[in-house]
N, C-alpha and C positions, 0 to 999 in steps of 0.2 A: 537015623531020623534026620531029615533035612533041616537046614536053618529055618526055613519058613514054617515047618511043622513045629519046631521047638518054640518059636515065637508064639504060634497059635496056642500051643499047650500052656505056655506061661500066661498068656492072656486069659485063657479059660480058667486057670487056677486062680489068678488074681480076681477075676470076675466072681468066681464062686466064693472066694474069701470075702470080697466086698459085700456079697449078698448075705453071707453068714453074719458078718459084722453088723450090717444094716439091721438084721433081725434082732441082734442083741442090743446094739447101742443106738440105732437110728442113723448112723453115719453112712454115707454113700461113697464108695471108692469108684472113681470114674476111669475107665480104660483110656489109654492115650490114643490120640489121633495117629501118632506114628505107628502104633501097633495095628490100627485099622488099615493104614496105608500098606503095611507089610502084608496084610491079608488080601490085598488086591482091591480094597475099597478106596475110591478116589476122594482125596481131600482137595476141594476146589479152592484156589486162591486167585485173587484178582491181581493183575499187573499194576505196579505203582511206579510213580515217577516223581521227580522233584526232590526238594530238600526235606530233611527230617523236621517235623512240625513240633515235636516235644522237646523242650529245652533240656540240655544236659548240664545246665548251670546249677550246681548244688550249693551255691553260696548262701549265707544266712544274712538276714536283716532282723534286728531286734529279737535274736535268738529263735528265728523261724526261717524255714526255707523261703527264699525270695520268690521262687517260681512255683512252689507246690504248697497246697493247703493240707494241713494235718489236723483232723478233728476226730471225734469219737463216733460219729454216725454220718450217714449219707446226707448231703445238702446239695440242692441244685443251684445255689448261689455261693460257691466257695470263695473265700477271701483269705489269702495267706496271712494277712496281718491280724486276723481275728482267730487264727487257729491256735493249737496247743503251743506253749512255749517249750522249746527243746532244751532239756536240762540233763544234768548228770555228768559223771567223770569217766564212764566206761569208754574205752578207746574206740569201740565199734558201734555202740548203740546210744541213741538219745532217749531219755525218759520223757514221757509226755506230761509236761507241767509237774515234774517231780514224782510221777507215778512209776512204780517199779514193775507192775504187772502187765504193762503194755509199753513196748519200746519200738522205735523205728531205726533202721540202719542208717548210719551217717553217709554211707556211699550209695544208698539206694532208697529213695522215699517210698518205693513200692514194696519194701521188705519189712515185715513185722516179726518181732520176737515177743511171745506171750508166755512168760514164766508164771507158774502158779504160786504167787506170793500173797494172794488176797482171796478171801472167800467172797464170791460174787456170782449172781445168777448168770450174767453174761457180760463180756467185755468185748470191745472192738476198737480197731484203728481204721481210719478212713483217709485215703490219700486221693487228692484230685488235682488236675492241672487243666487250665483253661486254654483252649486253642482257638485261634482266629480261623474261621472256616467261611466258605461261600455257600449260600443257600442253593440247594439243588445239586451241588457237586458231590461226587462219591469219594469216599476215603476208606483206607484199610488200616485197622489197628492190629499189628502183629505182636504177639508176645509169647513168652514161655513162662510157665508158672510152676510152683512147687509148694506142696503142703507136707509137713513132716512133724513127727512127735519123737520125743526122747524122754527117758526116765519116767515112763508112763505107768509104772506099777501102781502108783498111789492115785492115779487120775480117776475121777468119778466114772462109773460104768456108763452113765448116760451123757457123758460130756461129748462135745463135737467141735471139731475145728472146721470152719467153713470160710469160703472166699467167694466174693462176687466181683466180677470184672466187667466193666461196660462203658458205654458212652451215653451221654445225656445232653439234651438241649439245655443251654444255660438259662436258668430261671423257668424251665419247663419240665416236660416229662422225659423219662428215660427212653432212649431210642432202641438200643439193643444191649443185652448183657448175658453173661454166662455165669453159672454158679458151680462151685466145687465144694465137696465136703469129705471129711475123714473122721472116723471115730477117734475121740481124744485119748483113749486108753490103749491104742495100738501103736507100737513102735514101728512105723512104716513111713514110706515116702510116696507121695502121689505127685507126678510131674509130667509135663508135656508142653507142646506148643499149640497155639490156637490163633484164630484170626477172626476179627469182627469187621465185616464190610458194612458200611452204612452211607446213607445220603444225608448231608447236613440240612437241618431244618431252620437254622438260625446262623447269624454271623459269628456266634461264639458257641463252642461245643466243649463239654466237660469229658475228659478221660479219667476214669476213677477205678479204684480197687478198694474193697472193704474186706478186711480180715477180722473174723470174729471167733470167739470161743465161749461155749456155754458150760455152766456148772463148774466153775473154777473153785479150787480150794487152795489151801496153803501148803500142799505137800511137796512142792518143788518140781513137779513135772514141767517139761519145756515144750513149747509148740512154736512152729515157724510157718509163716505164710508169706510168699513173695512172688513178684514178677521178676525173674532173673534177667530178662531182656524185654524191651518194649520199643515199639517204633510206630509212628503214625505218619502216613504219607497219602498224597492224593492219588486217586486211581487214574491211570493214563486213559485218555479218550482216543480211540483209533481215528475218529473223524478229525481231531485236532492234529494228529501226526500227519495225516494225509494232506491237510490244508497247509501245515507248516512246510512240508516237502514241496508242495506246488508253488508256494511263495518263494522258497529258497531257489527253485529252478529258474525263477525269473531273473535272479541276480548272478553276477560274475562270481564264481567260486562259492555260490550259495550264501554270500555275505549280504544279509538284508540291510546292513548299514552302508553298503557300497553302491555301485552303479549296476544298472540292469544290463543284461546281455544284448548284443546287437540283434540277436534273433527274437528277442522278446517283443511281442506285438499285443494288440488289444485282445485278440482271441485267447492267447495264453493268460492274459490278465483276467479276462472274464471267467475262464475256467477256474482260476484260483479263487475268485470272488464267490462263485457258486459253492465251492467247498467250505469257505468260511461262513457262508450264510446259514449253514445247518448246525453250526456249533452253538451249544446252549449256555456254556460258561461265558457270562457277559464280560468278565474281565479279560479272559483269553481272547474272546472275540474282538474286543476293543483293541488289544495288542496287535492281533493279526490284521485288523482293518487299518491300523496306523501304518503297518508295513506295506499293505496294498496301496494305501494312499500315496506313499512315497514312490512305489513302482508306477502308479498311474501318473503321478507328477512327471516322472522321467519319460514315460511313454508319450505323454502329452507334449513335453518339451521337444522330443525327437520328431514327432509328427509336425509340430509347429515349425521347426527349422526347415523341414522338407517343403512345407507349404510356402514358407517365405522365399526359398530359393526359386521355386517354380513361378511364384507370382512376380518376382524380380525379373526373371528372364522374359516372361510374357509382356510385362509392362514396358520394358526397354525396347522390345520389338515394335511397339506402337510408334516410336519416335525416330526421326532421321538420325543416323549415326548412333542409335541407342542412347541418345542424350535426353534424359527426362526433363531437362531444363530448356530444351529447344522446341522445335515445331514438329508436329506429327507428320508422318508420311502421307503422301497423296492416297495411298492404298488403305490407310486406316479409316475404318468406319465403325458404326455402332456395333456390328457383329463382332468386331475385333475385341471389344471390351468385355464380352460375356465371361470368358474363362478366367481372366485375371480378377474380375469382380467376385466370382464365386470363391476363388482361393482366398482372397483378402477377407471376405465375409466370415470365413471359418477361423481366422487367426485369433489367438488369445492375447498375443503381445500387443497391448493397446498402443504403445509408442510406434512400433513398426507398422501396425495396422493403419494408424493415422497417417504415417508417411506415405504408404502405398495408396491409401484412399485419396490423398491430396494429388498424387501423380495421375491416378485414374481420372480424378475430377478435372485436372488440367487437360488431359486428352479429350475428355467429354466436352469441356468448354470450347476447345479448338474445333472439334467436329461440329458442335452447335453453331459456333461463330461462322464457320465456313458455309454451312447451310443457310444460316440467317443472312449472311452477306449476299449470297446469290439471290435469295428471295427479295431482299431489300433493294438490290440494284434494279431488278425488274419492276418493283413497285415504284422506285424513284423515276425510272424512265416513263412508266405509264402516267404517273402524276404530272411529270413535266410536259408530256405530249398533250394531256388533257388541258393543262393550264395555258399552254401556248396557243393551241387551237381555239380555246375559249376567248382569246383576245379578238378573234376575227369573226366577221359576219358569216354565218352558216359554217363556222369552224374551217373556213377556207383560208389557209395560210398564204395563199397567192392573191387574195382579194384585199378588201379594206377592213380596217378595225371597226369594232362595234362602237356605237355612240357611248355606251357605258364604260368602254375601256379607258382607264386612266393610268397615271404613273404608278399608283399603288398596286393595281392589278399586274402591271408590267413588272414591277419590282418583285412581286410574289413569284411570278413565273421565272424570272431570272434566278431567284434563290433555288428553286426546284431544279433548274437546269444545271446550276453550279454543283449540285450534290451528285450528279451522274459521274460514274467512273469510266464508262465506255466512251473513249475520246471521239470516235466516229459519230456516235449518236449525239454526243454533246455538241459537236460542231454544226450538225444539221439544225438542232434546236436554236443555237445561238444566231444563225443566219436569219431564221424566221423572226427571232426577237428583235434583231436590228431593224428589220422592216417595220415591225410594230412600233418601235421607239421613234422612228422617223415620223410616222403618221401621228403619234401622240404629241410629239413636240409641236407640230403644226397646229394641232387642235388646241393645245394648251395656251399658245400665244393669243389666239382669238378669245379664248375664255378669260384670260387675264385682263384684257381691256374692258370687257363687259363687267368683270368683277370690280375694277377700279371705278368705273362710271357708277355702278350701283352703290358702292361705299360712299362716294362723294355726294350722290343725290340724297342718300339717307342722312348723312351728316348735316347737309344744308337744311333739309326738312326738319330735323331735330331741333333747330334753332327757333322755330316758329310754333305758336300755339296750334294744336291739331294738325301739325305738319303742313300747314297752309302757308306757302311762301308768299302769298299775297296779303297776309294779315300781319298782326303785331307779333313781336318776338315774345318768348316765354319769360317769366320773371326770373327763372333760373339761368337764362342764357348769359354767358360771360364772354369777355374778350378772348379767354383761352379757348372756349368752344368754337368761336368764329375762326381763330387762327388754325385750329385743327382741321376745320372744314376747308379752309383755304389750301392747306397742304394737300388734302385728298383731291381737290379740283385741279391743282397744278399738275398731278400725275396723269391726267387724262390726255390721250393723244388725239381724240376726235375734237377738232377746233370748234365746230358749231355747238356741240354739247358743252364744251368748256366755257364758251362765251355766255351761254344761257345760265349756267350755274354761277358765274362770276357776277352777273347782274343781280341775282338773288342775294348773294353775299354782301353786295354794296348796300342793299336796303337794310339788311340786318345790322350792318356796321353803323349806319345812320341812327337807327333806333337805340342801339347800345350807347352811343355817344350822348344822346339826349337823356337817357336814364341815368347815366353816370353823373351828369351835372346836378340833377335833383337829389341824388344820394349824398353828394358833398354838402349841400345846403342843410339837409336833415341831420347830417353828422355834426355840423356846427351848432345847431339848436340843442342836440343831445349833450354835447360837451359843456355848453353854458349852463344848462339846467343841472347837470351832474355836479359841476363845481359849486353851484349855489346850495344844493342839498348837502354836500359834504361839509361845507363851511358851517353848517349848523352844529356839527359834532366835534368833540375833542379829537385832535390828530386826524381830522377828516375821516374818522372810522365810523361809518354808518351803522355798524353793529354794536357800537359802544354808547357812551352817554353824551348828552348835548352839552355845549359850552355854557359856562355860567352867564355869559352875555347874550345867549340866544334868546330872542324875543319873539312875540307873536308876529310882529311886523316882518322880521326876517323870514319867518316861515311862510307868510303870505306871498312875499316876493318870489320865493322859490317855487311856490305852487303855480304862479302865473307862467314862469319859464317852462315848467313841466307840461303845462296845458298846451304849449305850442308844438310839442313833439308829435309826429305822425306815426312813428313806429310803436305799435300797440304794446309789444312785449317790453320795450325799454321804458315806455311811459308807465306801465304797471309796476315795474321794478322801482322806479323813483317815487311813485305815489306811495308805495308800501314804506319806504324809508321816511317820507314826510309824515306818514301816520305815526311812526314811532317817535319822531321828534315832537310832534304835537302832544303825544301821550306823556312824554317826559316833562314838557312845559307845564301841562295840567297838573301832574303829580307834584312838581316843585311848589306850586301854589298851595297845595293841601298840606305839606309837611310842617309848616309853621304852626298851624292849629293843632296838629297831632302831637307835636313836641310839648306844647303847653298842657295838653290833657295827660300825657305820660308823667309829667312832673307832679301834677296834682295827685294822681293816683298813688305814685311812689311815696310822696310826702305823707299821705294819710296812712299808708301801710306801715311806715316807720314809726309814726306817732302812736299807732295802735299797740305797739310793743310795750309801751311805758305806761305807768300809772298816771292818770290825769293827762295823757298825751304829752307829758313833759319829757322831752328827749334828754334833759339834763338830770332826770331823777332815776328811780329804780324801775326795773321791768315788772310787768304784772306776773302773778303766780301762774296765770294761764298761758303765758308766753312759752311757745315751744320752738324747737329747732325748725320745724316745718314752717311756722309763721315767719321766722327770721329769713329762711331760704326764699320764701315767697317775696318778702320785701326786697331781698337782694336782687331777685330776678327783675322786679319792677324798676329798681334804680338802674340796673344795667341797661335798660332801654333808653334812658335819657341821653340826649346828645350834648346838652349844655354842660361843659366840663365843671364849672364852678358849682352848679346846683348838684351835680352828681357827687362831687367830693364832699359837700356838706352832709348829704344824706348817708354816704358811706361811713362817715365818722360816727354818726349816731348808731348805725347798724353794728359797728365794731364794738361800741360800748355795750349794746344789748347782748351781743355774742359773748362778751367777757363775763357778764353777770350770769348768763345761762350756763356757761361751762362750769362756773363755780358750783352752781346749784346741782348740776348733773353729776359732778364728781362725788358729792356726798351721797346722792341717791344710789350711785353705782357701788359705793363702798358698803352701804347697808345691804344692797342686793347680794353682793359677794359674801357678806357675813351670813346672810340667810341661806344661800345655796350651800356654803361650806358646812354649816350646822345641819342643814337638812340631809346632805349626803352622809354625814357622820352618823346621824340617827338612823337613816335607812340601812346603812351598812351593818347595823346591829341585827337586822332581821333577814330571814330567808327571802330571796327574790325581792329584797328592798321593800317588802310589804310590811308597813308599821302596824297593820292590823293582824298580822300573822304571828309566827313563832320566831324566836331569835335563832341565829345560826349556832352550830355546834362550837365554833371557834370564838364566839362573843365572850369577852372577858370584862372584869370590873374596870380595868384600865380603859378599855374602849368606851364603856359607859361614862366614865369620869371625863374623858376627853370630849365626848359629845356634850356633856353638861356645860363644860367651860365654853365651848363654841356657842351654845345656845344663849349663855349669859351675856354675850356681846351684842345680841340683836336689840334694836331699839323699837321695832314694830311689836307692840304688846300682843296683838292677836297671833302673829306668827310665833312669837316666843312661847305663848301658852300652849299652842298646838304641839310644838316640839317637846315641851316639858312633859306633856301628857304621854307622848310616845316613849320618852326616856323612863318614865315611871313604870310603864308596862314592861319594858326591857329589864329593868332592875328586878321587878317582881319575878319574871321568868328565870332570870339568872339565879336568884336566891333559891327558887324551887329546885332548879337543876342541881345545884351544888349540894343540896341536902338529900337528893334522890339516889337510891341504890341502882346500879346498872343491871339491866335484865339480860341474862344469858341462859342458854338451854342446851341440852344434849339428849338425843334420842337413842334408845337401845335398838339393836338390830331386830327387825321384824321377820320371823320365820313363817313362811306360808304353810297353811294346813296344820300349824302347830300353835302359833300365838293367836289369841283372840283380841288382845289390846295392844295398841301402841303405847309404850311407856318410856319414861325418861325422867330427868331431873332438871331443875332450873334454880336461878338466883334472882333476887330483885322483886319489885312489886308487880306481881302477875295476878290478875283477877279472873281471866278466862282464856280459852284457847280455841283455835280452829285448825283444820287440816286440809291442805290442798292435795288432791290425788289426780294426777294427769290434768291439772288445770281447773278441776272442779272443787269448790270449797265446801267443807262440811263444818258446822258449828256444833259444839257440845263438849263432852269429856269433863274430867275433873282436874283441878289444880289445887294442891294443898300441901303445905309444909315442905315446899321445895321439890315435890314430885308431881307428875301428871300421868294420866292414862286416858285413852280414847278407844272406844270399841271400833275395831276396823276389820273384823273377820269378813263382813259382807261388802267391804269396800276395796280392799287390796286383793287383786286377783292373780297377778303374775309378777315375776322377779324384775321385769323391766318397767313396772309402774314407777312414776316419779312421785315421791311422797315428801311434802314439806309441812312442818309443824310451825304454826304461828302462835306466839304468846302475846296476849293483849294486856294493856294497863287498865287503870280505873276509867279512863276516858274512852275505852273501847278501841283505842288505836293500837296497831301492831308494834310491839316494842322490839321483837327480834324474830327472825325466821331461820330455820335450819332444816337440812335434809335428813331423812331416815333411810338407812340401808335396808333393802328388802332381799331376803334370801330364800331359795327353795329349801325344803326340809332335807336334812342330811340323809343320803341314801347310800347304803352299802350293798353292792351286788357281788356276791362271791360266786366264782365258777365252781362247777361240780367237782367235788373232791372225792377221789376213790382211795381207799386204803392202799398204801404203798406209793401213792403219788409223792413226788419230791417236794412240791411247793403248794401252799395255799395261795390262790391268785384271785383277783377280782378288781372292781372299780369303785370309785367314790366320787361324789360331786361337791364336797365341801373343801374349799381351798384352805381352810384353817387347819385341816388335818395334816400333821407333819411327821407323826410317828405312831407306832402301834406295838401291841404285845398280844400274845395268846396265852390263855390259861387252859392247861390240859389236866383234867382230873384234880383241879385245885392248885397246880404248880404253874407259876408265871414264867414266861420266856419273853424277853425283849429282843427286838431285832427287826429283820425284814427290810424291804425297801418301799418307800412311799413317795411317789413322784408323778406329776402330770396326770393325776386322776386315776392312777393304777397302783395296786399294792401286790407284793409277793413276799411270802414268808416260808422259809425252809422248815418243813415239819416231818420229813421222812423218819428222823430219829426221835421224834417226840410223840407222834401218834402211832400207836402200835395195835390198836383194836378198833373195829367198827363201832364198838360200844363206848369208846372214850367220850367224855364230855369236854367239848372244846368251845371256848368263848374267845371271840376276837374283840379287842378294845382299841379304840382310835382316839388320839390325843392331839391337842394343839401344841404350839411351841412352848407354852408355859406348863406343859404336862397336865393340862386340865382335860379330863375325860369328856369327849364330845358324844360318842355313841358306842354301844356294844352290840355285838351280833353273834348268835350261836352258829356254829359250823355243823352242817349236815355231812356225815361220813357215809359213803356208799361202800358196802362190802363188795369184793370182787365177785363177778358173776361166774359161777362154775358151769362150764359147758362140757358136753360129752357127745360122742358119736363114733360110729365105726363104718369103715368100708367093708361091706359084706360080700361084694363081688366086684371083679374088674377083669375084663378080657380084651385081648387084642390079637389079631391075626395079620400076617403079612398081606398087604394090599388094602387093609381096612383104613377108612378115613378117620375113625374115632375109636378111642378107648371107651367102652360102655360098661355099666355096672349099676350097683345099687348101694345106697348109704342109709344110715339111720341117724337120728339125733340132730345136733346143732351144726352140722357141716354145711358151709356156705360156699367154699371154693376149693380149688386144688392146685398143687404144684406137681408137675411131672418131670422127673429127671431121666433123660435118655442119654446113655453113654456119657454121663458126667455133665451134661448141659441141662439146666433146669428151665422149664417153661411154666407160666402161670395162666390160669383161665378155667375153662369148663363151665357147663350149665347143669343145673339140678332141677328136675321136674317135681311137681307137687307130690307125685306118688313115690318119690325117693329114688327114681332112676336118674342116671347122669350120663353125660358123654363129654369127651375131651378131644378136640380136633387135633389130629397128628399127621394129616396127609401131607403137610408142608415140611414135616420134620423127618430127617433121615433115620430110619431104623431098619434092622434086619431081624431074622429069627434068632440071631445070637446077641442082639442088643440087650444091655442091662437096663431095665426100666423099673423105676420106683414111682408110685403115686402117693402123695401126701395130702391129707384132708385137713382143712383149717376151718375154725369158726369165723364169725364176722370180724373178730379182732385179730385175725391172723395167728391165733394160737393153734398149735398142732394138736389134732384130736386123734388121728389114725394114719398109719402108713401100711402100704402093701406093695410087695414086689410082683411084677407082672412078667409072666413067661409068654413070649410071643409064639403063637402057634403058626405052623406053616400051612 
């Protein structure tokens, strides 16, 4: 028999044995993948690359693996710190939090030892490690596994050793998993290698293994489940490899951190870019794009340097001797600039680009300047020709100049000719200008004489009224104006015209001389009159006061002198000054009478201050400061010093007497104000008709009494004494009064009908404020109060204030009442064999609890944050047990009790009555009965869950995507809705 046939036979025997064991114990022995491979069946594996993603660090933190989570059951949010504490002294195994019936190997977190040292329906160990993954990227989890039993003679017949190995989204659903099982009472080993390929659905993925054992007893059988090797790596992407190679080919020696090859060009770069574009791994894509960016940068630099060299050569060729700081060649034109401009425009080196652009701009400027100069020279010649010809009649430069041609026009033409650079042209124009200048000079001399005559004639005429040289001169004509006209006449060369104008000037001079003599006489009259007027005033200041010796006669003499003046303006000025002098003389005459009147008025005012008008006696009771001030003002107007001093002495005496009387009045007023303030200070808001302040004392009242006693005004004194009497009365009443206090009991909604509480002091009635609305009523008696509030307080957030009133109906005190919702205990459904009683509560006063089971009390549990939990697995043993939950406050006072409803386990049953599958079928089909809701199908050791059940009891389970052959070992297991196993059946695949 060949080796291949031997292996096939062993596999068939093992498979048959597994089927037999399955029918006896429910365990499934899965044939190895290596055996299948030996039979010629392909085991497909994905190529992987990169580093190992599962940590090999087995160090501990706080007696737990630092990188692996060890718990008792599957969790999709593993946390190493919250897993089992690893304990015990065994050299190879850790106990899980002191347990001896499940242990994990110290050198392998995925290896479990499950010795039968405890009777339990099922035990398990769960190991998980969290890996950082990239969403959408494929990974392969390779592992080898082993399940084995030893010393199994005493193991339960229905016991089973099982294992689930898989990957799961962190915090989400399982992605893929394989399950393996072995009958617990069979001393055998199941081992093989396996692989799970998956695509990550989150940035964190859990790799896990669960080892479990059912129906454990204390007989000492030993069970082992482990992953003997495990590895997780990313799947290599062929597109990434191709892109990486394409990029490496761009660089010298394939070093992407070095320089690109000389042969690398944009086409090669674009080809690599297209390969990178199809990569889906964003991180890998970003890495390769960064390498491409460096290659692009170097390609751009190489291209840029080539452009710069070409541009430099072309630009230098524009200039003589290739000197870009010199002049351009005669052959350089606008077409010569096109190529260098396009090269420079494509440059990326901004400094070099600016340098070359400046050189091109200079060449452009010189080309433009050369062109502009040629055009400008032609324009200058044309302008000069037009200007020179324009000087001559009919533009004939060989004829005579125009009448309008003057030196300005000639100068303009000269300036235009001077700008011409063509020397021959320039000389021709200058000869024509010389002829024009000659003719202008002759014409200018004649015009100058005519201009001199015209200026002289106008100057002479200007001396006379209406420019009539045969009439009188103007009033404004002066010697200076005549002299100016004489100078203009002297410049005339025409003798006849000159003589004519000199005769007219002689007449003007004659009239000016006559006018000057009259002006001098008028000046003398003005000076005499001015002196006479000034002499009327002190210091000759006509804006000041007249002299004491100025008389009416002196004023009259001055008036006569002013009347002789002919200059109306000067005359008016002096007459105004005379009017002021006259006014002051008249006023001086009136002052004597006015002074006498002022003395009489002041004397009467001073006497009126005294009794019987006797200034040597006492002042009247009615004399006031205002009357004294009035008298002072009248005396101040007197100009006679002796009379003024006499009256001021009398006023001083009156003031002295008034000051003495005022001082006493002010003292009395001060006493009244001090006493009034002291009395008011006893009362709230200083209102003596109201109530006294809380801090008013007997000392304060006594002090006020003493201050009132000093008052001399009887009416004021009586008024204040009345207020003190009232204050004394209120103080006495307060000191004998009992303080009102109160406290309300907590009001529980839907439970309490009345607000209740206690009080002290004199209370006669009450009111209640609910959300700002006041209600009167209730009863107050013997230190207790109650108020019907069932129809008024509606919710826990209502603001409730109790007001207690005194005999005068005033509120003596106000305090708040706490409103609470009724205590509510909500217990979660409890089924027999549940570990804990759980639920919620809404009363923050609850701090502890107990349960009473069939009359026996057990204290414990946890009560916090509105939730409670009480371990009851060992206390409640029957669905008929009577269980009461009691909840207490911190003072051990019972708040509420609630009975616990216990639900008996639901017994389900059902059978798989038929199940068939043939090679090529897409589904396993069959029929079921009873409470079956779902299936698990194990094909060659790998378990799949699913299936659909129709109302008529028929079912199907999709297997088209699962590899099976006619030799496959297939078991179908039926579950109820709680995943309890109801029925199993082995399926023989028909061909």
